[in-house]
GUVEXDREN-274121 format. One record per residue: y, x negated, z of N, C-alpha, C in turn; residue in three letters; residue number from 1. Coordinates in pm, 1 decimal, decimal comma, padded with zeros to 6 digits. Each point is the difference from the previous one (the first is absolute). Layout:
BEGIN
((Y; X; Z); (Y; X; Z); (Y; X; Z); "ALA"; NUM)
...
//
This chain:
BEGIN
((11756,7; -14962,6; 12563,3); (-00054,4; -00014,1; -00132,7); (00077,8; 00087,0; -00098,7); "MET"; 1)
((00018,1; 00130,6; 00029,5); (00079,7; 00087,0; -00086,7); (00139,7; 00013,4; 00058,7); "PHE"; 2)
((00096,8; 00013,3; -00087,3); (00137,1; 00018,6; 00047,2); (00013,3; 00138,0; 00064,7); "SER"; 3)
((00101,5; 00019,8; 00085,8); (00019,0; 00132,0; 00063,1); (00018,4; 00111,2; -00102,6); "PRO"; 4)
((00065,8; -00029,6; -00110,9); (00020,2; 00103,8; -00102,8); (-00133,2; 00044,4; -00058,4); "ALA"; 5)
((-00088,4; -00094,2; -00025,8); (-00130,0; 00034,8; -00057,9); (-00084,7; 00073,8; 00103,6); "ILE"; 6)
((00004,3; -00042,2; 00126,1); (-00076,8; 00068,7; 00103,9); (00047,8; 00144,6; 00016,5); "ARG"; 7)
((00127,1; 00025,3; -00025,2); (00053,4; 00135,7; 00006,0); (-00035,8; 00078,8; -00125,6); "PHE"; 8)
((00006,8; -00065,2; -00115,6); (-00019,9; 00067,4; -00127,5); (-00141,0; 00057,3; -00014,9); "PHE"; 9)
((-00102,7; -00075,1; 00032,8); (-00137,2; 00046,3; -00023,8); (-00034,5; 00126,6; 00078,1); "PHE"; 10)
((00029,8; 00010,0; 00129,3); (-00030,3; 00126,4; 00069,1); (00079,3; 00118,3; -00054,3); "PRO"; 11)
((00127,2; -00023,0; -00035,2); (00081,1; 00108,2; -00055,4); (-00056,3; 00043,8; -00134,3); "VAL"; 12)
((-00034,5; -00095,9; -00085,2); (-00057,5; 00032,6; -00131,4); (-00131,9; 00074,1; 00016,6); "ALA"; 13)
((-00082,1; -00042,2; 00093,6); (-00128,5; 00067,5; 00023,0); (00022,0; 00143,2; 00049,0); "ALA"; 14)
((00097,1; 00018,6; 00089,0); (00028,5; 00134,5; 00050,6); (00052,1; 00090,4; -00111,2); "ALA"; 15)
((00088,5; -00052,4; -00084,2); (00051,3; 00078,8; -00112,4); (-00111,5; 00035,8; -00097,4); "LEU"; 16)
((-00087,9; -00095,2; -00028,7); (-00111,4; 00027,2; -00091,5); (-00092,3; 00106,8; 00058,7); "MET"; 17)
((-00027,5; -00008,2; 00129,0); (-00086,3; 00100,0; 00064,0); (00064,2; 00137,9; -00005,8); "ALA"; 18)
((00130,7; 00007,5; 00024,7); (00069,5; 00129,1; -00006,4); (-00002,2; 00056,3; -00140,4); "ALA"; 19)
((00018,9; -00086,5; -00099,0); (00000,2; 00043,8; -00138,8); (-00137,9; 00053,2; -00039,2); "PHE"; 20)
((-00104,7; -00071,4; 00038,5); (-00135,7; 00043,7; -00034,5); (-00040,5; 00124,9; 00076,9); "LEU"; 21)
((00055,3; 00018,1; 00119,5); (-00032,1; 00120,3; 00076,7); (00053,8; 00125,1; -00067,6); "ALA"; 22)
((00106,0; -00015,3; -00080,6); (00054,6; 00114,3; -00071,7); (-00083,8; 00037,1; -00121,5); "GLN"; 23)
((-00088,5; -00088,1; -00042,0); (-00082,5; 00027,2; -00117,1); (-00088,7; 00120,3; 00029,2); "ALA"; 24)
((00003,5; 00096,7; -00087,7); (-00081,1; 00118,0; 00018,7); (-00034,5; 00058,3; -00135,6); "GLN"; 25)
((-00114,9; 00063,5; -00008,7); (-00037,9; 00059,1; -00127,9); (00086,6; 00120,6; -00032,5); "PRO"; 26)
((00002,4; 00034,6; -00125,6); (00071,5; 00118,8; -00044,6); (-00104,3; 00094,9; -00058,5); "ILE"; 27)
((00005,5; 00124,2; 00045,0); (-00095,6; 00101,2; -00043,5); (00066,7; 00099,2; -00094,2); "TYR"; 28)
((-00076,5; 00045,2; -00098,3); (00040,8; 00108,0; -00089,8); (-00112,1; 00101,2; 00004,9); "ARG"; 29)
((00035,1; 00129,1; 00016,0); (-00103,2; 00102,7; 00002,3); (00057,0; 00133,9; -00041,7); "TRP"; 30)
((-00089,3; 00094,6; -00025,1); (00036,0; 00137,6; -00033,1); (-00037,1; 00089,1; 00117,3); "LEU"; 31)
((00088,8; 00094,7; 00031,9); (-00033,9; 00096,5; 00104,0); (-00071,2; 00119,6; -00064,0); "ASP"; 32)
((-00029,4; 00102,2; 00080,2); (-00074,5; 00116,4; -00047,9); (00072,6; 00075,3; -00110,7); "ALA"; 33)
((00134,8; -00009,9; -00003,8); (00077,6; 00068,0; -00103,3); (00020,8; -00087,2; -00124,0); "GLN"; 34)
((-00055,4; -00120,6; -00000,1); (00014,3; -00087,8; -00114,2); (00124,4; -00085,9; 00001,8); "GLY"; 35)
((00072,2; -00001,3; 00111,8); (00122,5; -00078,8; 00011,0); (-00035,3; -00146,0; 00027,9); "LYS"; 36)
((00068,5; -00090,6; -00069,1); (-00022,2; -00143,3; 00017,6); (00080,2; -00047,8; 00120,4); "VAL"; 37)
((-00063,5; -00081,1; 00083,9); (00065,9; -00058,7; 00117,3); (-00016,7; -00150,8; -00004,4); "HIS"; 38)
((00101,1; -00072,9; 00049,7); (-00004,9; -00144,1; 00018,0); (00034,7; -00027,3; 00145,0); "TYR"; 39)
((-00074,3; -00090,1; 00063,1); (00028,4; -00028,8; 00139,9); (-00064,5; -00130,4; 00041,4); "SER"; 40)
((00054,0; -00058,5; 00104,9); (-00064,2; -00116,5; 00059,7); (-00101,4; 00044,8; 00106,1); "SER"; 41)
((-00001,3; 00128,9; 00029,7); (-00096,8; 00057,0; 00094,1); (-00122,3; 00048,4; -00077,4); "GLU"; 42)
((-00120,4; -00010,4; 00057,6); (-00119,0; 00051,7; -00068,7); (00014,2; 00150,1; -00026,0); "PRO"; 43)
((-00055,9; 00047,4; -00110,8); (00011,4; 00143,1; -00031,8); (-00077,7; 00086,2; 00098,9); "PRO"; 44)
((00040,6; 00126,3; 00013,6); (-00069,0; 00090,2; 00092,8); (-00136,6; 00041,1; -00055,5); "PRO"; 45)
((-00080,1; 00058,5; 00086,9); (-00129,2; 00053,1; -00042,6); (00023,6; 00105,6; -00107,4); "ALA"; 46)
((-00085,7; 00003,7; -00097,9); (00013,1; 00097,5; -00107,5); (00080,9; -00050,1; -00118,1); "GLY"; 47)
((00058,1; -00119,1; 00011,0); (00076,0; -00055,7; -00112,1); (-00096,3; -00034,8; -00113,2); "ALA"; 48)
((00051,0; 00011,7; -00123,2); (-00082,4; -00029,7; -00117,8); (00060,6; -00115,7; -00077,7); "ARG"; 49)
((-00080,8; -00058,5; -00085,7); (00045,0; -00105,6; -00091,0); (00076,9; -00109,7; 00075,4); "ASP"; 50)
((-00060,6; -00046,4; 00109,2); (00065,3; -00100,2; 00084,6); (-00005,9; -00136,3; -00067,7); "ILE"; 51)
((00115,6; -00064,8; -00007,6); (00008,5; -00135,2; -00053,8); (00071,1; -00085,8; 00102,0); "GLN"; 52)
((-00052,4; -00117,0; 00024,7); (00059,4; -00092,3; 00097,2); (00037,7; -00127,1; -00073,5); "ARG"; 53)
((00126,4; -00037,5; 00010,7); (00045,6; -00121,2; -00066,1); (-00016,6; -00117,8; 00094,7); "SER"; 54)
((00021,9; -00117,5; -00054,8); (-00000,2; -00119,7; 00082,6); (00113,5; 00009,1; 00100,9); "ALA"; 55)
((-00005,1; -00080,8; 00099,5); (00103,8; 00001,3; 00103,1); (00135,6; -00031,9; -00058,8); "SER"; 56)
((00099,1; 00068,4; 00049,0); (00137,7; -00024,1; -00041,5); (00068,3; -00081,2; 00108,6); "ALA"; 57)
((00046,3; -00118,3; -00035,6); (00064,3; -00085,1; 00099,4); (00151,2; 00003,0; -00012,4); "THR"; 58)
((00052,3; 00061,4; -00103,1); (00143,8; 00005,4; -00021,6); (00060,0; 00112,0; 00084,4); "ASP"; 59)
((00094,3; -00030,8; 00089,6); (00059,9; 00106,8; 00082,2); (00070,0; 00107,2; -00082,9); "PRO"; 60)
((00044,8; -00034,3; -00121,7); (00064,3; 00099,6; -00086,2); (-00097,8; 00110,6; -00036,7); "ALA"; 61)
((-00127,4; -00035,5; -00013,6); (-00101,4; 00100,5; -00033,6); (-00014,1; 00098,9; 00115,2); "ILE"; 62)
((-00013,6; -00051,8; 00120,7); (-00015,6; 00088,0; 00116,0); (00123,4; 00088,0; 00019,6); "ALA"; 63)
((00117,8; -00056,8; -00016,7); (00123,9; 00076,5; 00016,7); (00009,4; 00110,0; -00104,9); "THR"; 64)
((-00026,5; -00034,7; -00124,5); (00008,5; 00098,4; -00108,2); (-00104,3; 00109,4; 00017,8); "THR"; 65)
((-00123,0; -00037,6; 00036,1); (-00102,6; 00101,3; 00023,7); (00038,5; 00091,2; 00115,1); "LEU"; 66)
((00060,6; -00053,8; 00103,0); (00045,4; 00082,3; 00111,3); (00103,7; 00101,4; -00044,4); "GLY"; 67)
((00094,7; -00043,3; -00084,2); (00102,2; 00092,6; -00051,0); (-00063,3; 00107,5; -00087,4); "ARG"; 68)
((-00093,8; -00039,6; -00084,9); (-00066,5; 00096,6; -00088,7); (-00076,3; 00102,3; 00082,7); "ILE"; 69)
((-00075,8; -00046,6; 00098,6); (-00079,0; 00092,0; 00082,5); (00088,3; 00093,5; 00081,6); "ASN"; 70)
((00109,8; -00051,1; 00054,8); (00091,0; 00085,3; 00077,3); (00061,4; 00107,2; -00089,6); "ALA"; 71)
((00042,1; -00038,4; -00119,7); (00058,6; 00097,4; -00092,5); (-00104,4; 00103,3; -00041,4); "ALA"; 72)
((-00123,2; -00044,9; -00024,6); (-00105,3; 00092,6; -00043,6); (-00034,8; 00102,3; 00107,6); "ALA"; 73)
((00009,2; -00040,5; 00125,7); (-00030,0; 00094,5; 00108,8); (00104,9; 00109,5; 00009,4); "LYS"; 74)
((00126,0; -00035,1; -00022,1); (00105,9; 00100,2; 00014,1); (00039,1; 00067,1; -00130,9); "SER"; 75)
((-00028,3; -00064,0; -00112,7); (00038,2; 00054,0; -00131,0); (-00110,1; -00026,6; -00102,0); "ASN"; 76)
((-00107,5; 00076,9; 00010,6); (-00112,1; -00016,2; -00092,0); (00045,3; 00024,1; -00143,4); "ALA"; 77)
((-00064,8; -00067,6; -00093,2); (00035,2; 00010,6; -00141,3); (-00114,9; 00064,8; -00076,0); "VAL"; 78)
((00035,5; 00099,5; -00081,9); (-00096,7; 00068,3; -00085,8); (00054,9; -00001,7; -00141,7); "VAL"; 79)
((-00083,9; -00038,2; -00094,1); (00036,4; 00000,7; -00141,3); (-00085,5; 00103,8; -00071,1); "LEU"; 80)
((00067,1; 00094,1; -00065,9); (-00069,2; 00103,1; -00078,3); (00004,3; -00041,3; -00146,2); "TYR"; 81)
((-00115,9; 00006,7; -00065,9); (-00007,8; -00030,7; -00142,2); (-00097,1; 00097,1; -00067,0); "GLN"; 82)
((00005,7; 00004,6; -00131,2); (-00087,5; 00088,7; -00077,0); (-00050,0; -00075,8; -00122,2); "ALA"; 83)
((-00108,8; 00047,7; -00060,2); (-00056,8; -00070,8; -00115,3); (00097,1; -00018,0; -00116,8); "PRO"; 84)
((00088,3; 00096,3; -00023,2); (00090,1; -00010,2; -00115,1); (00115,4; -00097,4; 00024,3); "MET"; 85)
((00017,2; -00043,7; 00123,3); (00107,1; -00093,5; 00035,3); (-00053,1; -00141,5; -00015,6); "CYS"; 86)
((00053,0; -00070,6; -00097,7); (-00052,4; -00133,9; -00024,3); (00096,1; -00107,8; 00047,8); "GLU"; 87)
((00102,9; -00029,5; -00076,8); (00084,2; -00115,1; 00032,9); (00079,8; 00020,3; 00128,7); "SER"; 88)
((00057,4; 00116,9; 00022,1); (00079,9; 00021,6; 00122,0); (-00087,1; -00010,4; 00124,5); "ALA"; 89)
((-00119,7; 00055,4; -00003,5); (-00089,2; -00007,5; 00116,2); (-00050,4; -00142,4; 00021,1); "CYS"; 90)
((-00028,0; -00068,9; -00109,0); (-00041,1; -00140,6; 00010,6); (00113,7; -00082,5; 00060,6); "ARG"; 91)
((00122,9; 00021,7; -00046,5); (00114,9; -00072,6; 00054,1); (00022,0; 00033,0; 00147,8); "ASP"; 92)
((-00023,3; 00124,6; 00037,8); (00015,1; 00040,9; 00139,7); (-00100,5; -00073,1; 00088,5); "ALA"; 93)
((-00126,5; -00003,5; -00042,7); (-00102,4; -00072,7; 00076,6); (00033,7; -00148,3; 00008,1); "ARG"; 94)
((00046,7; -00056,6; -00109,6); (00035,1; -00142,0; -00003,2); (00110,6; -00031,0; 00100,0); "THR"; 95)
((00101,5; 00086,5; 00008,7); (00108,6; -00021,0; 00095,2); (-00053,9; -00001,0; 00143,2); "LEU"; 96)
((-00083,8; 00096,1; 00033,8); (-00055,0; 00006,5; 00135,6); (-00089,4; -00119,9; 00029,6); "LEU"; 97)
((-00082,4; -00038,2; -00094,4); (-00090,0; -00113,7; 00019,7); (00078,2; -00130,9; 00010,4); "GLU"; 98)
((00107,5; -00014,7; -00078,1); (00080,6; -00122,2; 00005,0); (00064,9; -00016,8; 00137,1); "ALA"; 99)
((00031,1; 00111,6; 00064,7); (00059,8; -00005,6; 00133,7); (-00106,2; 00004,4; 00109,3); "ARG"; 100)
((-00127,9; -00000,5; -00038,3); (-00114,1; 00003,0; 00093,3); (00008,0; 00120,6; 00093,0); "ALA"; 101)
((00039,0; 00114,1; -00055,0); (00014,7; 00121,6; 00080,0); (-00130,3; 00078,4; -00001,8); "ILE"; 102)
((-00055,2; 00028,3; 00117,8); (-00119,7; 00084,0; 00003,2); (00038,1; 00142,9; -00038,4); "PRO"; 103)
((-00077,4; 00059,4; -00088,4); (00032,1; 00135,7; -00042,8); (-00127,6; 00076,0; -00030,5); "PHE"; 104)
((00013,4; 00131,5; 00011,3); (-00111,3; 00088,2; -00037,9); (00030,2; 00048,3; -00140,3); "ARG"; 105)
((-00095,9; -00013,9; -00088,0); (00015,0; 00042,6; -00138,2); (-00067,1; 00136,0; -00016,1); "LEU"; 106)
((00076,4; 00098,1; -00047,2); (-00053,5; 00134,4; -00022,2); (-00001,8; 00024,9; -00150,3); "VAL"; 107)
((-00120,2; 00013,4; -00052,7); (-00017,4; 00030,6; -00142,2); (-00002,4; 00150,3; -00018,1); "ASP"; 108)
((00087,1; 00048,6; -00083,6); (00007,5; 00143,8; -00028,1); (-00082,9; 00027,9; -00124,9); "LEU"; 109)
((-00131,9; -00006,0; 00017,1); (-00087,6; 00008,9; -00115,2); (-00060,0; 00138,3; -00023,4); "ASP"; 110)
((00040,5; 00097,0; 00081,3); (-00042,9; 00137,5; -00026,9); (00112,8; 00095,9; 00038,4); "ASP"; 111)
((-00011,8; 00123,0; -00043,0); (00107,1; 00097,2; 00019,5); (00023,2; 00031,4; 00148,1); "MET"; 112)
((-00106,0; 00004,5; 00079,6); (00015,9; 00029,3; 00142,8); (00080,8; -00110,5; 00067,9); "ALA"; 113)
((-00028,4; -00126,0; -00032,5); (00075,0; -00112,5; 00057,2); (00145,8; 00005,1; -00045,5); "ALA"; 114)
((00022,2; 00038,0; -00126,9); (00136,3; 00006,7; -00052,1); (00079,8; 00112,1; 00067,4); "PHE"; 115)
((-00062,2; 00113,4; 00022,7); (00068,5; 00111,7; 00067,1); (00034,8; -00035,8; 00144,7); "GLU"; 116)
((-00091,3; -00067,2; 00068,1); (00026,6; -00044,1; 00137,3); (00115,8; -00100,9; -00000,2); "LYS"; 117)
((00000,3; -00091,0; -00094,3); (00106,7; -00099,5; -00015,6); (00135,4; 00068,8; -00019,1); "PHE"; 118)
((00005,8; 00100,1; -00088,5); (00125,5; 00071,9; -00024,5); (00049,2; 00068,3; 00126,5); "LYS"; 119)
((-00092,3; 00059,7; 00076,1); (00038,8; 00068,2; 00123,3); (00052,1; -00098,3; 00104,9); "ALA"; 120)
((-00062,2; -00118,4; 00009,7); (00039,2; -00099,5; 00100,3); (00129,4; -00072,9; -00034,4); "GLU"; 121)
((00021,4; -00026,6; -00128,9); (00111,5; -00087,0; -00038,8); (00112,6; 00072,8; -00071,9); "THR"; 122)
((-00029,6; 00116,3; -00055,3); (00099,4; 00069,5; -00081,2); (00017,3; -00062,1; -00137,2); "GLY"; 123)
((-00084,1; -00093,9; -00033,9); (00008,4; -00069,4; -00129,1); (-00101,7; 00057,6; -00097,5); "ALA"; 124)
((00029,0; -00018,4; -00127,4); (-00095,1; 00044,1; -00101,6); (-00033,5; -00113,9; -00096,0); "SER"; 125)
((00056,3; -00117,6; 00024,3); (-00029,4; -00117,4; -00082,3); (-00031,0; -00117,8; 00091,3); "GLU"; 126)
((-00073,3; -00094,7; -00053,7); (-00034,8; -00120,6; 00074,1); (00058,7; -00121,1; -00072,6); "VAL"; 127)
((00013,9; -00111,8; 00066,2); (-00041,6; -00027,7; 00136,1); (00098,8; 00054,4; 00102,1); "PRO"; 128)
((-00054,4; 00023,8; 00118,6); (00080,7; 00040,0; 00114,8); (-00039,7; -00091,0; 00114,9); "VAL"; 129)
((00101,8; -00045,3; 00072,1); (-00023,2; -00087,9; 00114,1); (00045,2; 00071,2; 00126,1); "LEU"; 130)
((-00085,5; -00000,6; 00100,5); (00036,6; 00049,1; 00132,4); (00007,3; -00119,5; 00091,7); "ARG"; 131)
((00113,4; -00014,9; 00066,0); (00019,1; -00105,8; 00099,1); (00038,8; 00071,1; 00128,1); "VAL"; 132)
((-00094,0; 00008,7; 00093,1); (00025,0; 00079,4; 00120,1); (00021,9; 00144,5; -00039,7); "GLY"; 133)
((00116,9; 00054,2; 00030,5); (00030,9; 00138,7; -00035,9); (00081,6; 00011,6; -00128,1); "ARG"; 134)
((00037,0; -00113,4; -00058,3); (00080,4; 00001,6; -00123,4); (-00090,0; 00009,2; -00121,8); "SER"; 135)
((00043,5; 00076,2; -00098,2); (-00073,2; 00014,9; -00125,4); (00090,3; -00044,8; -00112,9); "THR"; 136)
((-00049,9; -00092,5; -00082,0); (00074,4; -00050,1; -00115,4); (-00075,2; 00039,2; -00126,0); "LEU"; 137)
((00066,3; 00076,3; -00085,7); (-00062,3; 00051,4; -00121,9); (00036,6; -00088,7; -00117,5); "LYS"; 138)
((-00100,7; -00038,0; -00076,9); (00021,8; -00085,9; -00115,4); (00013,4; -00145,1; 00042,7); "GLY"; 139)
((-00042,6; -00091,0; -00086,5); (00006,4; -00142,2; 00035,0); (00137,2; -00056,2; -00033,7); "PHE"; 140)
((00069,9; -00041,0; 00103,1); (00130,5; -00063,7; -00013,5); (-00000,7; -00117,0; 00098,7); "GLU"; 141)
((-00023,7; -00122,0; -00049,0); (-00021,7; -00114,2; 00089,8); (00107,2; -00020,4; 00105,9); "PRO"; 142)
((00127,8; 00011,8; -00035,1); (00105,8; -00021,5; 00099,3); (-00007,8; 00101,8; 00112,7); "ASN"; 143)
((-00020,6; 00124,9; -00033,9); (-00011,8; 00104,8; 00101,4); (-00123,8; -00017,5; 00086,7); "GLY"; 144)
((-00110,7; -00035,7; -00063,0); (-00122,9; -00020,4; 00075,6); (00014,5; -00118,4; 00094,6); "TRP"; 145)
((00056,6; -00110,2; -00049,7); (00019,8; -00117,3; 00085,9); (00093,4; 00032,4; 00116,0); "ASN"; 146)
((00105,1; 00075,6; -00025,4); (00093,6; 00037,1; 00106,4); (-00070,8; 00083,9; 00107,4); "ALA"; 147)
((-00083,8; 00094,0; -00042,2); (-00072,6; 00083,7; 00095,9); (-00098,8; -00083,4; 00081,0); "ALA"; 148)
((-00067,6; -00092,8; -00065,1); (-00095,3; -00086,2; 00070,1); (00072,2; -00094,0; 00096,4); "LEU"; 149)
((00115,3; -00052,8; -00041,6); (00080,7; -00084,3; 00088,6); (00043,6; 00079,0; 00122,7); "ASP"; 150)
((00049,7; 00122,0; -00021,8); (00048,0; 00084,0; 00110,3); (-00113,9; 00035,2; 00096,1); "ALA"; 151)
((-00121,6; 00005,8; -00051,2); (-00116,1; 00031,8; 00083,4); (-00048,4; -00120,6; 00079,5); "ALA"; 152)
((00058,2; -00117,8; -00024,6); (-00035,9; -00118,7; 00076,9); (-00096,9; -00094,2; -00066,8); "GLY"; 153)
((-00038,9; 00029,3; -00123,6); (-00090,8; -00090,7; -00070,3); (00077,1; -00123,9; -00045,1); "TYR"; 154)
((-00062,1; -00118,1; 00009,6); (00070,4; -00120,6; -00044,9); (00028,6; 00006,7; -00148,9); "PRO"; 155)
((00117,4; -00046,7; -00038,6); (00038,3; 00002,7; -00140,9); (-00070,1; -00105,4; -00082,2); "GLY"; 156)
((-00003,3; -00119,8; 00050,9); (-00065,9; -00108,3; -00070,9); (-00118,6; -00044,9; 00082,5); "ARG"; 157)
((-00115,0; 00001,8; -00062,5); (-00120,5; -00040,6; 00067,5); (-00034,2; -00141,8; -00046,0); "VAL"; 158)
((-00010,3; -00095,7; 00092,0); (-00033,1; -00136,9; -00039,8); (-00130,4; -00005,1; -00079,8); "PRO"; 159)
((-00004,5; -00089,1; -00096,9); (-00121,9; -00015,4; -00080,5); (-00121,4; -00027,0; 00087,7); "ASP"; 160)
((00020,6; -00070,4; 00111,6); (-00111,0; -00030,1; 00089,8); (-00060,7; 00127,1; 00058,9); "ALA"; 161)
((00082,3; 00103,7; 00020,7); (-00052,2; 00126,0; 00051,9); (-00086,4; 00066,0; -00104,9); "VAL"; 162)
((00049,4; 00007,9; -00123,6); (-00080,8; 00061,4; -00106,8); (-00127,5; -00078,8; -00022,1); "ARG"; 163)
((00007,5; -00132,1; 00007,9); (-00119,8; -00082,4; -00018,7); (-00099,7; 00023,8; 00112,2); "ALA"; 164)
((00050,6; 00023,1; 00121,9); (-00088,3; 00023,8; 00113,6); (-00064,5; 00137,2; -00007,2); "ALA"; 165)
((00064,6; 00094,1; -00069,2); (-00053,4; 00134,5; -00008,8); (-00099,9; 00004,8; -00111,6); "LEU"; 166)
//
């Protein structure tokens, strides 16, 4: 009744569809105890706050990109220091990190004690300051920040589907 090609095609197509759907998994966003944002295809640990679960992601590019982001975040955590008087540069710094879907801890230097601790840790006296692993970048300079994030293993271009899933 069916030609040999069609009898072969349907089982192969069904197997491919099943494999594709098996990769579908939700994407989680949450905050840890220090206020750091995390993205993962794994459920958040106990104690996580502000948990958000997106619809399942079926695009393998999403899973691959999230894997790269999570691996980079484990070995080279990102911290952004900002202060109330910093407006456009700090906003641009946050925008750069968010556009690349980089999980980061935001430290607001809203009192003198926080500012003194910041100066001792970074050697900086102005914001924004970016810490990528053990590297400290003072002042917002997009090319330098992107180079440091690239060197730390964060993906340079994040597919729109990843940002939409987050």
